[in-house]
C-alpha positions in Angstrom: 108.9 202.4 -54.6 108.8 202.5 -58.1 109.3 206.2 -57.9 112.3 205.7 -55.5 113.3 203.1 -57.7 113.7 205.2 -60.5 115.2 208.3 -59.0 117.9 206.0 -57.6 118.5 205.2 -61.1 119.0 208.5 -62.0 120.5 210.4 -59.1 123.3 208.2 -59.2 125.3 205.2 -60.3 122.5 203.4 -61.7 123.6 199.8 -61.9 125.3 200.0 -58.1 121.9 202.1 -56.8 119.5 199.3 -58.6 121.1 196.6 -57.1 122.0 197.6 -53.6 118.4 198.8 -53.2 116.5 195.3 -50.9 113.1 195.0 -49.3 113.5 195.3 -45.4 113.1 191.7 -43.3 109.9 191.4 -41.2 109.9 193.4 -38.1 109.4 189.6 -36.4 111.4 186.9 -38.0 114.5 184.3 -37.0 117.8 184.8 -37.5 119.4 183.0 -40.0 122.7 181.0 -40.2 124.3 177.9 -38.7 123.8 177.3 -34.7 127.4 177.7 -32.9 128.2 178.6 -29.1 126.9 182.2 -28.5 125.1 182.4 -31.8 121.7 184.0 -32.1 121.2 181.8 -35.3 117.7 179.7 -34.8 116.4 182.0 -32.5 113.3 183.8 -33.3 113.5 188.1 -33.0 111.0 190.6 -32.0 111.6 194.6 -32.8 109.9 196.0 -29.7 108.7 199.0 -29.7 107.2 200.8 -26.2 106.3 204.3 -24.8 109.9 206.1 -23.6 111.8 204.4 -20.6 110.3 205.1 -17.3 107.4 207.1 -18.7 108.6 210.0 -17.2 105.8 213.0 -16.5 106.8 215.6 -19.5 108.4 212.8 -21.4 107.4 212.1 -25.0 108.6 209.4 -27.6 109.4 205.9 -28.1 111.8 202.9 -26.8 113.3 200.0 -28.9 115.3 196.9 -28.6 115.3 193.2 -30.2 113.9 190.4 -28.2 115.7 187.1 -29.1 113.6 183.9 -28.0 113.5 180.1 -28.7 111.0 177.5 -26.9 111.6 177.2 -23.5 112.9 180.7 -23.2 111.1 183.9 -21.8 113.0 186.1 -24.7 116.4 187.8 -24.3 116.8 191.7 -24.8 119.3 192.7 -27.5 120.9 196.1 -28.1 118.8 198.9 -28.7 118.5 202.5 -28.6 116.2 205.5 -28.9 117.3 208.7 -30.7 116.9 212.3 -29.5 114.3 213.4 -29.3 112.6 210.0 -28.9 110.0 210.7 -32.0 110.3 211.5 -35.8 110.5 215.1 -36.5 111.3 217.3 -39.9 114.9 217.5 -39.3 115.3 214.5 -36.9 113.5 211.1 -39.3 115.4 208.4 -37.5 114.4 207.9 -34.0 115.9 204.6 -33.3 118.6 202.0 -34.1 119.9 198.9 -33.1 122.5 195.9 -34.0 121.2 193.1 -31.6 125.0 192.5 -31.0 124.5 192.5 -27.3 122.1 190.6 -25.5 121.8 189.0 -21.9 122.8 185.6 -21.5 121.1 183.1 -19.6 122.1 184.2 -15.9 125.6 185.5 -16.2 126.8 188.7 -17.8 125.7 190.3 -21.0 127.0 188.4 -24.4 128.2 189.5 -27.4 126.6 187.7 -30.2 128.6 185.7 -32.5 127.4 185.1 -36.1 125.0 186.5 -38.3 122.8 189.3 -36.1 119.9 191.4 -36.5 120.0 195.6 -37.2 117.3 197.9 -37.8 116.7 201.4 -38.2 113.1 203.3 -37.2 112.1 206.4 -38.9 109.3 208.9 -39.4 106.7 208.6 -42.3 108.6 210.7 -44.8 111.6 208.2 -45.0 110.8 205.5 -47.8 114.3 204.0 -47.8 117.9 204.6 -45.6 121.5 204.2 -47.0 123.8 202.2 -44.7 127.3 201.9 -46.3 126.7 200.4 -49.8 123.2 199.1 -49.0 120.0 201.1 -49.5 116.9 199.6 -47.9 113.4 200.1 -48.4 111.8 201.0 -45.2 108.2 199.3 -44.2 105.4 200.1 -42.0 104.0 197.7 -39.3 101.7 197.3 -36.7 104.2 196.6 -34.4 105.4 200.4 -35.1 103.5 203.9 -33.8 101.0 204.7 -36.5 102.9 206.2 -39.4 106.0 205.4 -38.6 108.4 203.2 -40.7 111.4 200.9 -40.0 114.5 199.1 -42.1 115.4 195.7 -41.1 118.5 193.8 -42.3 120.8 190.7 -41.2 124.6 191.7 -40.4 126.8 188.8 -41.9 128.3 186.6 -39.6 131.7 187.4 -41.5 133.4 191.0 -40.5 132.9 193.3 -38.1 129.7 195.0 -36.9 129.0 198.5 -38.1 128.1 201.6 -35.7 125.4 203.0 -36.5 125.8 206.9 -36.8 123.3 209.4 -36.9 123.6 212.2 -39.6 126.0 214.9 -38.3 127.5 213.0 -35.0 131.3 212.2 -35.2 132.5 208.8 -36.2 134.1 207.1 -32.8 137.4 205.1 -33.2 136.5 201.6 -32.1 138.7 198.5 -33.4 136.7 196.3 -35.1 133.7 198.2 -35.4 133.5 200.7 -38.6 131.3 203.5 -38.2 128.4 203.7 -40.9 126.3 206.8 -41.2 122.4 206.0 -41.7 121.3 208.6 -44.4 117.6 208.6 -44.9 116.1 209.2 -48.1 112.0 210.6 -49.0 110.5 208.8 -51.9 112.4 210.4 -54.5 115.5 209.3 -53.3 116.6 212.3 -51.8 118.6 212.7 -48.9 116.6 214.2 -46.2 118.8 216.8 -44.3 119.3 215.8 -40.2 120.4 218.0 -37.3 121.1 217.2 -33.7 118.5 217.8 -31.3 119.0 220.1 -28.1 117.8 219.9 -24.9 114.3 219.7 -23.7 111.8 222.9 -23.5 111.7 224.0 -19.7 107.8 223.4 -20.0 108.5 219.7 -20.1 110.5 219.5 -16.6 108.7 217.3 -14.2 108.2 217.7 -10.4 110.4 214.9 -8.3 109.1 213.5 -5.3 110.8 210.4 -3.2 109.4 208.4 0.0 111.7 208.8 2.9 112.3 204.9 2.9 113.0 204.7 -1.2 116.5 204.4 -0.7 116.5 201.7 2.1 113.9 199.6 -0.1 115.5 200.0 -3.3 119.0 200.1 -3.7 120.9 198.0 -4.8 117.8 195.6 -5.1 117.7 194.3 -8.9 119.9 197.2 -10.2 117.1 199.7 -10.0 118.3 203.3 -8.8 116.1 206.2 -7.3 116.6 209.8 -8.6 119.7 211.6 -8.4 120.5 213.0 -4.7 123.1 215.6 -5.0 124.8 217.5 -1.7 121.8 219.6 -0.3 119.4 218.0 -2.5 115.8 217.0 -0.7 113.1 216.0 -2.6 109.5 216.3 -1.4 108.5 213.0 0.1 104.9 212.7 -1.3 103.7 213.1 -4.8 103.4 216.6 -6.1 100.2 217.9 -7.0 100.0 217.7 -11.1 97.5 217.8 -14.2 97.4 213.8 -13.5 97.8 212.0 -10.5 97.5 208.3 -9.6 95.9 206.6 -7.0 96.0 202.9 -5.3 93.8 200.7 -3.5 93.3 196.9 -2.1 96.7 196.0 -2.5 98.7 196.7 0.8 102.2 195.0 -0.6 102.5 197.8 -3.5 104.9 200.6 -2.2 104.9 203.5 -4.1 108.9 204.5 -4.2 109.2 207.8 -6.3 107.4 209.7 -9.4 107.1 212.9 -11.3 104.2 215.0 -11.8 103.9 218.4 -14.4 102.2 221.4 -13.7 101.1 221.6 -17.2 100.8 219.8 -20.3 102.9 220.7 -23.2 101.9 219.2 -26.5 104.2 217.8 -29.2 103.4 219.7 -32.2 106.7 219.2 -34.3 106.1 215.1 -34.2 105.7 213.2 -37.2 103.5 210.0 -37.0 101.8 209.0 -33.3 103.3 209.8 -29.9 102.6 209.4 -26.7 103.1 212.1 -23.6 102.9 211.0 -20.1 101.6 213.2 -17.9 102.5 211.5 -14.5 104.6 208.6 -13.6 105.5 206.6 -10.3 107.7 203.8 -9.5 106.4 200.9 -7.1 108.1 198.1 -5.4 106.1 194.4 -5.1 107.5 191.3 -3.8 111.1 192.2 -4.7 110.1 193.9 -8.3 110.2 197.2 -9.4 107.6 198.3 -11.7 106.6 201.7 -13.1 103.4 203.2 -13.7 102.1 206.3 -15.8 99.3 207.8 -17.6 99.6 208.5 -21.4 97.8 210.9 -23.6 98.0 211.6 -27.4 101.0 214.0 -27.6 99.5 216.0 -30.8 96.1 216.4 -29.1 95.9 215.8 -25.4 92.3 214.8 -24.5 91.6 213.1 -27.7 91.7 209.0 -28.4 95.2 208.0 -28.8 95.8 205.3 -30.6 97.2 201.4 -29.8 100.3 200.7 -28.2 102.4 199.3 -30.6 102.3 195.7 -30.9 100.1 194.8 -27.9 97.4 192.2 -28.2 94.5 191.9 -25.9 94.5 190.0 -22.2 92.5 186.9 -22.3 89.7 187.4 -20.1 90.6 191.0 -19.2 88.3 193.4 -21.0 90.2 196.9 -22.3 93.5 195.6 -21.3 96.2 195.0 -23.8 100.3 193.1 -23.3 103.4 193.3 -25.0 105.5 190.9 -23.7 109.0 192.1 -24.6 111.2 189.9 -22.5 113.9 190.2 -20.5 117.7 191.3 -19.7 119.1 188.8 -17.2 122.8 189.2 -16.1 124.9 188.4 -12.7 123.4 192.0 -11.0 119.8 191.9 -11.9 116.9 191.1 -13.8 115.0 193.6 -15.4 111.7 192.9 -17.8 110.7 195.1 -20.2 107.1 193.9 -20.5 104.5 196.5 -20.9 100.7 196.0 -19.9 97.9 198.7 -20.3 94.2 199.8 -19.8 92.1 202.5 -21.6 90.7 204.7 -19.4 88.7 207.4 -21.1 91.0 208.4 -23.7 94.1 207.8 -22.0 96.5 204.9 -21.2 97.1 203.7 -18.2 100.2 201.9 -18.3 102.4 199.5 -15.7 105.6 198.0 -17.0 108.3 195.7 -15.6 107.5 193.4 -12.6 108.2 189.8 -12.8 105.8 189.1 -15.5 102.3 189.6 -16.7 100.5 188.5 -13.7 102.0 190.5 -11.5 101.6 193.7 -13.8 97.8 193.0 -13.9 97.9 192.5 -10.3 99.2 196.2 -10.2 97.1 197.7 -13.0 93.9 196.7 -11.1 94.6 198.4 -8.2 95.8 201.9 -9.7 93.5 204.2 -10.8 93.9 207.9 -12.5 92.7 210.0 -9.6 93.0 213.4 -11.3 93.3 214.2 -15.3 93.1 217.6 -15.8 93.4 219.1 -19.4 92.8 222.3 -18.8 96.5 223.7 -18.4 98.1 223.3 -21.9 100.9 225.2 -23.2 101.2 226.1 -26.8 103.5 223.0 -27.1 106.9 222.1 -28.2 108.4 222.6 -31.6 105.5 225.2 -32.2 107.8 228.6 -32.9 
């Protein structure tokens, strides 16, 4: 930090650089300000990072959002976004951002928060500060982040418009009362880290899709969840496709599998900086009116090696080897979705369940699932290994 401070002084306007350099807020804290209608003031907040949504086979990376809560509530999920490709690389050092402006309001529709809000930027290990408008904010590490990654968390004042945080190289949208501000990543010497837009995923990461015959009748439009795309002439296989990883269930007749994805080989993530998880199979289940997603996660750098902890997850009392991350829910007039994650180690993999009505249901499902196949011999040279 001393090196960064000196570099900022030398690189530009010394007085402005020093005055604008500030420490990140913690990833877990409380929203300041006066409590008013539709205000988040007084709420506790948590920046949550979980394996990429849907756990789709072949995918790798992280999702993020802000969870707000007060005593007597189970938490509301605020706005957040993962950024392509979902993990930090040398040319894509920023992999998540959020303003917290939009959040779930009780059982009604989504709400635009008033008053002071929380915003964040997630970065790779090489980013020591981010410049956002006139502010330069130091990044911090945390056990709530993937190992090696960093974050900058800051409060947005109640007066004035909430900025739209843009990635370098992206055009600014024309939105009234929402000025566009580009996030500029800086290294430990205060130099700007060049960033590029990422392209489509490599062909080897594309999964094979299957879908149960009754999936549409059973799932749509319950809970606002949809089944995979079915365009004209498209007919997905009705049973799970063979793959390098496979799931099986036992002892819970009410648990119905609906659709999922498999991959025929595993493509390591050679270009990732910091920790990254890789999914080798996923399946969508339905239990008592609730959708749940299950998957098997491997170490993205070296599949088959011991992978690290799930960011922010804590041990479940009375359930050896199991961890849980309670990330709140998003209630609206159309559906309620729970973002909670529960997982257990199976060898050097994580068997993970996301969603459902809460921890008890996720434990019930997790205890009924097992990894029936895990073949690590089908590996490619990996993505980003040109």
